A tleap script that builds the chain and sets N, CA, C and O, in Angstrom:
source leaprc.protein.ff14SB
mol = sequence {
  NMET ALA ALA LYS ILE LYS LYS ASP PRO ASP
  ALA THR LEU ASP TYR THR VAL ASP TRP SER
  ASP TRP LEU ALA PRO LEU ALA ASP VAL ILE
  VAL SER VAL GLU TRP VAL PRO SER ALA GLY
  ILE THR VAL GLU SER PHE SER ASN THR SER
  ALA THR ALA THR ALA PHE VAL SER GLY GLY
  VAL VAL ASP ALA ASP GLU PHE VAL THR CYS
  ARG ILE THR THR ALA ALA GLY ARG ILE ASP
  ASP ARG THR CILE
}
set mol.1.N position { 0.833 -1.173 0.000 }
set mol.1.CA position { 0.000 0.000 0.000 }
set mol.1.C position { 0.883 1.243 0.000 }
set mol.1.O position { 1.881 1.300 0.719 }
set mol.2.N position { 0.525 2.216 -0.787 }
set mol.2.CA position { 1.291 3.449 -0.896 }
set mol.2.C position { 1.043 4.346 0.312 }
set mol.2.O position { -0.072 4.429 0.828 }
set mol.3.N position { 2.111 5.015 0.751 }
set mol.3.CA position { 1.962 6.019 1.796 }
set mol.3.C position { 1.271 7.231 1.195 }
set mol.3.O position { 1.608 7.643 0.085 }
set mol.4.N position { 0.314 7.805 1.902 }
set mol.4.CA position { -0.443 8.940 1.377 }
set mol.4.C position { 0.025 10.215 2.064 }
set mol.4.O position { 0.046 10.307 3.292 }
set mol.5.N position { 0.404 11.206 1.242 }
set mol.5.CA position { 0.912 12.474 1.747 }
set mol.5.C position { 0.220 13.594 0.980 }
set mol.5.O position { 0.105 13.525 -0.244 }
set mol.6.N position { -0.245 14.628 1.687 }
set mol.6.CA position { -0.817 15.801 1.011 }
set mol.6.C position { 0.323 16.724 0.600 }
set mol.6.O position { 1.240 16.987 1.378 }
set mol.7.N position { 0.249 17.217 -0.656 }
set mol.7.CA position { 1.263 18.127 -1.169 }
set mol.7.C position { 0.591 19.227 -1.975 }
set mol.7.O position { -0.265 18.948 -2.814 }
set mol.8.N position { 0.972 20.466 -1.729 }
set mol.8.CA position { 0.483 21.591 -2.518 }
set mol.8.C position { 1.091 21.501 -3.918 }
set mol.8.O position { 2.299 21.290 -4.034 }
set mol.9.N position { 0.308 21.650 -4.976 }
set mol.9.CA position { 0.831 21.551 -6.338 }
set mol.9.C position { 1.927 22.569 -6.657 }
set mol.9.O position { 2.737 22.338 -7.555 }
set mol.10.N position { 1.962 23.695 -5.932 }
set mol.10.CA position { 2.979 24.716 -6.177 }
set mol.10.C position { 4.277 24.453 -5.415 }
set mol.10.O position { 5.269 25.150 -5.624 }
set mol.11.N position { 4.275 23.477 -4.554 }
set mol.11.CA position { 5.447 23.183 -3.730 }
set mol.11.C position { 6.392 22.212 -4.432 }
set mol.11.O position { 5.967 21.348 -5.199 }
set mol.12.N position { 7.674 22.375 -4.154 }
set mol.12.CA position { 8.689 21.384 -4.522 }
set mol.12.C position { 9.259 20.883 -3.206 }
set mol.12.O position { 9.910 21.630 -2.475 }
set mol.13.N position { 9.010 19.609 -2.907 }
set mol.13.CA position { 9.376 19.045 -1.609 }
set mol.13.C position { 10.205 17.783 -1.780 }
set mol.13.O position { 10.112 17.085 -2.789 }
set mol.14.N position { 11.018 17.510 -0.767 }
set mol.14.CA position { 11.823 16.293 -0.785 }
set mol.14.C position { 11.121 15.192 0.002 }
set mol.14.O position { 10.536 15.425 1.060 }
set mol.15.N position { 11.199 13.995 -0.549 }
set mol.15.CA position { 10.634 12.797 0.067 }
set mol.15.C position { 11.729 11.746 0.116 }
set mol.15.O position { 12.424 11.513 -0.873 }
set mol.16.N position { 11.878 11.114 1.277 }
set mol.16.CA position { 12.917 10.104 1.461 }
set mol.16.C position { 12.287 8.769 1.811 }
set mol.16.O position { 11.390 8.688 2.650 }
set mol.17.N position { 12.768 7.731 1.158 }
set mol.17.CA position { 12.385 6.363 1.497 }
set mol.17.C position { 13.594 5.747 2.186 }
set mol.17.O position { 14.681 5.680 1.613 }
set mol.18.N position { 13.394 5.298 3.418 }
set mol.18.CA position { 14.458 4.672 4.203 }
set mol.18.C position { 14.326 3.159 4.076 }
set mol.18.O position { 13.372 2.563 4.577 }
set mol.19.N position { 15.279 2.555 3.411 }
set mol.19.CA position { 15.270 1.116 3.148 }
set mol.19.C position { 16.089 0.334 4.176 }
set mol.19.O position { 16.227 -0.881 4.040 }
set mol.20.N position { 16.634 0.995 5.199 }
set mol.20.CA position { 17.586 0.346 6.101 }
set mol.20.C position { 17.013 -0.862 6.835 }
set mol.20.O position { 17.718 -1.857 7.004 }
set mol.21.N position { 15.755 -0.806 7.278 }
set mol.21.CA position { 15.168 -1.963 7.972 }
set mol.21.C position { 15.067 -3.180 7.066 }
set mol.21.O position { 15.167 -4.314 7.534 }
set mol.22.N position { 14.872 -2.955 5.787 }
set mol.22.CA position { 14.768 -4.057 4.820 }
set mol.22.C position { 16.157 -4.550 4.400 }
set mol.22.O position { 16.363 -5.752 4.229 }
set mol.23.N position { 17.108 -3.625 4.236 }
set mol.23.CA position { 18.436 -3.981 3.734 }
set mol.23.C position { 19.356 -4.592 4.790 }
set mol.23.O position { 20.118 -5.510 4.484 }
set mol.24.N position { 19.296 -4.095 6.027 }
set mol.24.CA position { 20.248 -4.517 7.064 }
set mol.24.C position { 20.284 -6.023 7.291 }
set mol.24.O position { 21.377 -6.590 7.315 }
set mol.25.N position { 19.152 -6.704 7.460 }
set mol.25.CA position { 19.209 -8.152 7.685 }
set mol.25.C position { 19.775 -8.922 6.489 }
set mol.25.O position { 20.236 -10.055 6.629 }
set mol.26.N position { 19.733 -8.299 5.324 }
set mol.26.CA position { 20.235 -8.937 4.107 }
set mol.26.C position { 21.704 -8.614 3.854 }
set mol.26.O position { 22.319 -9.173 2.945 }
set mol.27.N position { 22.269 -7.709 4.662 }
set mol.27.CA position { 23.634 -7.223 4.465 }
set mol.27.C position { 23.814 -6.734 3.028 }
set mol.27.O position { 24.796 -7.067 2.364 }
set mol.28.N position { 22.852 -5.940 2.562 }
set mol.28.CA position { 22.825 -5.461 1.184 }
set mol.28.C position { 22.770 -3.934 1.188 }
set mol.28.O position { 22.425 -3.326 2.201 }
set mol.29.N position { 23.107 -3.318 0.061 }
set mol.29.CA position { 23.091 -1.862 -0.068 }
set mol.29.C position { 22.491 -1.454 -1.414 }
set mol.29.O position { 22.475 -2.233 -2.368 }
set mol.30.N position { 22.006 -0.234 -1.466 }
set mol.30.CA position { 21.468 0.326 -2.707 }
set mol.30.C position { 22.624 0.692 -3.632 }
set mol.30.O position { 23.595 1.317 -3.206 }
set mol.31.N position { 22.513 0.299 -4.900 }
set mol.31.CA position { 23.505 0.721 -5.896 }
set mol.31.C position { 22.903 1.638 -6.955 }
set mol.31.O position { 23.627 2.409 -7.585 }
set mol.32.N position { 21.586 1.565 -7.161 }
set mol.32.CA position { 20.948 2.503 -8.087 }
set mol.32.C position { 19.496 2.721 -7.697 }
set mol.32.O position { 18.864 1.876 -7.063 }
set mol.33.N position { 18.984 3.886 -8.097 }
set mol.33.CA position { 17.615 4.281 -7.772 }
set mol.33.C position { 16.962 4.862 -9.012 }
set mol.33.O position { 17.594 5.577 -9.789 }
set mol.34.N position { 15.691 4.545 -9.185 }
set mol.34.CA position { 14.876 5.156 -10.231 }
set mol.34.C position { 13.590 5.630 -9.568 }
set mol.34.O position { 12.995 4.899 -8.776 }
set mol.35.N position { 13.158 6.840 -9.883 }
set mol.35.CA position { 11.886 7.367 -9.388 }
set mol.35.C position { 10.926 7.438 -10.559 }
set mol.35.O position { 11.245 8.030 -11.590 }
set mol.36.N position { 9.752 6.840 -10.412 }
set mol.36.CA position { 8.759 6.766 -11.484 }
set mol.36.C position { 7.509 7.532 -11.038 }
set mol.36.O position { 6.752 7.040 -10.201 }
set mol.37.N position { 7.286 8.736 -11.590 }
set mol.37.CA position { 6.130 9.536 -11.183 }
set mol.37.C position { 4.891 9.229 -12.009 }
set mol.37.O position { 4.987 8.817 -13.165 }
set mol.38.N position { 3.722 9.436 -11.401 }
set mol.38.CA position { 2.476 9.368 -12.165 }
set mol.38.C position { 2.352 10.649 -12.989 }
set mol.38.O position { 3.092 11.608 -12.773 }
set mol.39.N position { 1.408 10.655 -13.935 }
set mol.39.CA position { 1.189 11.833 -14.778 }
set mol.39.C position { 0.891 13.047 -13.904 }
set mol.39.O position { 0.129 12.953 -12.941 }
set mol.40.N position { 1.487 14.180 -14.238 }
set mol.40.CA position { 1.248 15.404 -13.488 }
set mol.40.C position { 2.265 15.681 -12.402 }
set mol.40.O position { 2.314 16.788 -11.864 }
set mol.41.N position { 3.079 14.689 -12.072 }
set mol.41.CA position { 4.122 14.828 -11.056 }
set mol.41.C position { 5.469 14.888 -11.770 }
set mol.41.O position { 5.687 14.182 -12.755 }
set mol.42.N position { 6.379 15.740 -11.268 }
set mol.42.CA position { 7.721 15.836 -11.831 }
set mol.42.C position { 8.740 15.536 -10.746 }
set mol.42.O position { 8.667 16.097 -9.652 }
set mol.43.N position { 9.689 14.658 -11.038 }
set mol.43.CA position { 10.824 14.428 -10.148 }
set mol.43.C position { 11.915 15.387 -10.610 }
set mol.43.O position { 12.512 15.196 -11.669 }
set mol.44.N position { 12.170 16.419 -9.808 }
set mol.44.CA position { 13.129 17.462 -10.170 }
set mol.44.C position { 14.571 16.972 -10.065 }
set mol.44.O position { 15.402 17.275 -10.920 }
set mol.45.N position { 14.857 16.217 -9.015 }
set mol.45.CA position { 16.192 15.653 -8.809 }
set mol.45.C position { 16.076 14.535 -7.787 }
set mol.45.O position { 15.081 14.436 -7.070 }
set mol.46.N position { 17.107 13.690 -7.727 }
set mol.46.CA position { 17.101 12.619 -6.735 }
set mol.46.C position { 18.526 12.232 -6.388 }
set mol.46.O position { 19.472 12.518 -7.122 }
set mol.47.N position { 18.651 11.569 -5.238 }
set mol.47.CA position { 19.946 11.087 -4.766 }
set mol.47.C position { 19.711 9.875 -3.884 }
set mol.47.O position { 18.576 9.550 -3.535 }
set mol.48.N position { 20.805 9.213 -3.530 }
set mol.48.CA position { 20.679 8.079 -2.617 }
set mol.48.C position { 21.951 7.885 -1.814 }
set mol.48.O position { 23.030 8.349 -2.182 }
set mol.49.N position { 21.784 7.180 -0.700 }
set mol.49.CA position { 22.900 6.678 0.086 }
set mol.49.C position { 22.848 5.162 -0.046 }
set mol.49.O position { 22.120 4.637 -0.888 }
set mol.50.N position { 23.599 4.470 0.763 }
set mol.50.CA position { 23.568 3.007 0.711 }
set mol.50.C position { 22.257 2.433 1.241 }
set mol.50.O position { 21.963 1.259 1.012 }
set mol.51.N position { 21.452 3.258 1.959 }
set mol.51.CA position { 20.216 2.740 2.557 }
set mol.51.C position { 18.999 3.648 2.407 }
set mol.51.O position { 17.908 3.278 2.842 }
set mol.52.N position { 19.155 4.824 1.805 }
set mol.52.CA position { 18.019 5.727 1.613 }
set mol.52.C position { 17.986 6.250 0.182 }
set mol.52.O position { 18.999 6.253 -0.518 }
set mol.53.N position { 16.808 6.690 -0.236 }
set mol.53.CA position { 16.639 7.327 -1.541 }
set mol.53.C position { 15.765 8.558 -1.341 }
set mol.53.O position { 14.731 8.492 -0.676 }
set mol.54.N position { 16.182 9.677 -1.917 }
set mol.54.CA position { 15.472 10.941 -1.760 }
set mol.54.C position { 15.181 11.545 -3.124 }
set mol.54.O position { 16.039 11.544 -4.007 }
set mol.55.N position { 13.959 12.065 -3.294 }
set mol.55.CA position { 13.577 12.756 -4.525 }
set mol.55.C position { 12.943 14.089 -4.175 }
set mol.55.O position { 12.198 14.198 -3.201 }
set mol.56.N position { 13.245 15.107 -4.979 }
set mol.56.CA position { 12.549 16.384 -4.910 }
set mol.56.C position { 11.444 16.340 -5.948 }
set mol.56.O position { 11.700 16.147 -7.137 }
set mol.57.N position { 10.198 16.523 -5.485 }
set mol.57.CA position { 9.012 16.317 -6.315 }
set mol.57.C position { 8.225 17.623 -6.418 }
set mol.57.O position { 8.052 18.340 -5.433 }
set mol.58.N position { 7.750 17.918 -7.635 }
set mol.58.CA position { 6.910 19.093 -7.855 }
set mol.58.C position { 5.679 18.701 -8.665 }
set mol.58.O position { 5.576 17.588 -9.180 }
set mol.59.N position { 4.746 19.652 -8.763 }
set mol.59.CA position { 3.560 19.437 -9.588 }
set mol.59.C position { 2.425 18.794 -8.826 }
set mol.59.O position { 2.404 18.758 -7.596 }
set mol.60.N position { 1.480 18.285 -9.602 }
set mol.60.CA position { 0.303 17.659 -9.031 }
set mol.60.C position { -0.924 18.530 -9.207 }
set mol.60.O position { -0.835 19.662 -9.683 }
set mol.61.N position { -2.053 18.002 -8.826 }
set mol.61.CA position { -3.340 18.679 -8.926 }
set mol.61.C position { -3.999 18.629 -7.550 }
set mol.61.O position { -3.945 17.604 -6.871 }
set mol.62.N position { -4.614 19.726 -7.142 }
set mol.62.CA position { -5.280 19.792 -5.838 }
set mol.62.C position { -6.293 18.653 -5.704 }
set mol.62.O position { -7.108 18.426 -6.598 }
set mol.63.N position { -6.231 17.945 -4.580 }
set mol.63.CA position { -7.147 16.858 -4.214 }
set mol.63.C position { -7.116 15.650 -5.150 }
set mol.63.O position { -8.025 14.822 -5.109 }
set mol.64.N position { -6.096 15.535 -5.985 }
set mol.64.CA position { -5.960 14.354 -6.852 }
set mol.64.C position { -5.021 13.352 -6.194 }
set mol.64.O position { -4.074 13.739 -5.509 }
set mol.65.N position { -5.282 12.072 -6.400 }
set mol.65.CA position { -4.384 11.021 -5.919 }
set mol.65.C position { -3.324 10.784 -6.985 }
set mol.65.O position { -3.619 10.285 -8.071 }
set mol.66.N position { -2.096 11.145 -6.665 }
set mol.66.CA position { -0.972 10.957 -7.576 }
set mol.66.C position { 0.143 10.275 -6.808 }
set mol.66.O position { 0.204 10.355 -5.581 }
set mol.67.N position { 1.014 9.611 -7.526 }
set mol.67.CA position { 2.003 8.764 -6.883 }
set mol.67.C position { 3.375 8.962 -7.502 }
set mol.67.O position { 3.512 9.398 -8.645 }
set mol.68.N position { 4.379 8.630 -6.719 }
set mol.68.CA position { 5.731 8.495 -7.232 }
set mol.68.C position { 6.290 7.219 -6.615 }
set mol.68.O position { 6.173 6.992 -5.410 }
set mol.69.N position { 6.897 6.393 -7.457 }
set mol.69.CA position { 7.429 5.113 -7.011 }
set mol.69.C position { 8.946 5.172 -6.981 }
set mol.69.O position { 9.581 5.612 -7.940 }
set mol.70.N position { 9.518 4.726 -5.878 }
set mol.70.CA position { 10.964 4.619 -5.716 }
set mol.70.C position { 11.352 3.166 -5.977 }
set mol.70.O position { 10.949 2.262 -5.246 }
set mol.71.N position { 12.138 2.956 -7.025 }
set mol.71.CA position { 12.585 1.600 -7.378 }
set mol.71.C position { 14.099 1.531 -7.171 }
set mol.71.O position { 14.859 2.295 -7.766 }
set mol.72.N position { 14.515 0.602 -6.318 }
set mol.72.CA position { 15.954 0.449 -6.066 }
set mol.72.C position { 16.463 -0.870 -6.632 }
set mol.72.O position { 15.723 -1.841 -6.793 }
set mol.73.N position { 17.750 -0.858 -6.923 }
set mol.73.CA position { 18.489 -2.080 -7.231 }
set mol.73.C position { 19.624 -2.155 -6.223 }
set mol.73.O position { 20.295 -1.158 -5.956 }
set mol.74.N position { 19.836 -3.339 -5.664 }
set mol.74.CA position { 20.863 -3.509 -4.640 }
set mol.74.C position { 22.105 -4.182 -5.217 }
set mol.74.O position { 22.094 -4.688 -6.339 }
set mol.75.N position { 23.167 -4.175 -4.428 }
set mol.75.CA position { 24.422 -4.797 -4.841 }
set mol.75.C position { 24.248 -6.281 -5.133 }
set mol.75.O position { 24.956 -6.833 -5.976 }
set mol.76.N position { 23.316 -6.931 -4.447 }
set mol.76.CA position { 23.068 -8.364 -4.659 }
set mol.76.C position { 22.112 -8.622 -5.826 }
set mol.76.O position { 21.821 -9.775 -6.146 }
set mol.77.N position { 21.619 -7.542 -6.468 }
set mol.77.CA position { 20.720 -7.710 -7.602 }
set mol.77.C position { 19.243 -7.704 -7.260 }
set mol.77.O position { 18.404 -7.943 -8.129 }
set mol.78.N position { 18.913 -7.432 -5.998 }
set mol.78.CA position { 17.502 -7.334 -5.631 }
set mol.78.C position { 16.912 -6.043 -6.207 }
set mol.78.O position { 17.595 -5.021 -6.273 }
set mol.79.N position { 15.653 -6.093 -6.622 }
set mol.79.CA position { 14.932 -4.918 -7.107 }
set mol.79.C position { 13.627 -4.848 -6.332 }
set mol.79.O position { 12.899 -5.835 -6.228 }
set mol.80.N position { 13.332 -3.649 -5.779 }
set mol.80.CA position { 12.096 -3.490 -5.018 }
set mol.80.C position { 11.576 -2.071 -5.190 }
set mol.80.O position { 12.322 -1.161 -5.552 }
set mol.81.N position { 10.283 -1.895 -4.925 }
set mol.81.CA position { 9.596 -0.614 -5.077 }
set mol.81.C position { 8.909 -0.216 -3.783 }
set mol.81.O position { 8.453 -1.061 -3.012 }
set mol.82.N position { 8.845 1.099 -3.562 }
set mol.82.CA position { 7.984 1.691 -2.542 }
set mol.82.C position { 7.293 2.875 -3.205 }
set mol.82.O position { 7.935 3.658 -3.905 }
set mol.83.N position { 6.001 3.007 -2.991 }
set mol.83.CA position { 5.234 4.075 -3.623 }
set mol.83.C position { 4.682 5.018 -2.570 }
set mol.83.O position { 4.142 4.591 -1.549 }
set mol.84.N position { 4.830 6.318 -2.838 }
set mol.84.CA position { 4.269 7.348 -1.960 }
set mol.84.C position { 3.388 8.257 -2.794 }
set mol.84.O position { 2.805 9.205 -2.267 }
savepdb mol mol.pdb
quit
């Protein structure tokens, strides 16, 4: 289930997905990140550490349900998504 967050369409805000609870028991780290926005959302920039991924997001429509998905690939080749 996607995390639901209210965002003003005129705002550009940063959102971070913390993968550390999932990665630590696997002794794995993030090696690449892709952010996939729904229509109307723009990912302005993004970055990552070995356990977190952050995107600056803009756009959207008032009272519309829109999403951005964070897709990571790990050093061991695991691929997973979290949607906000």
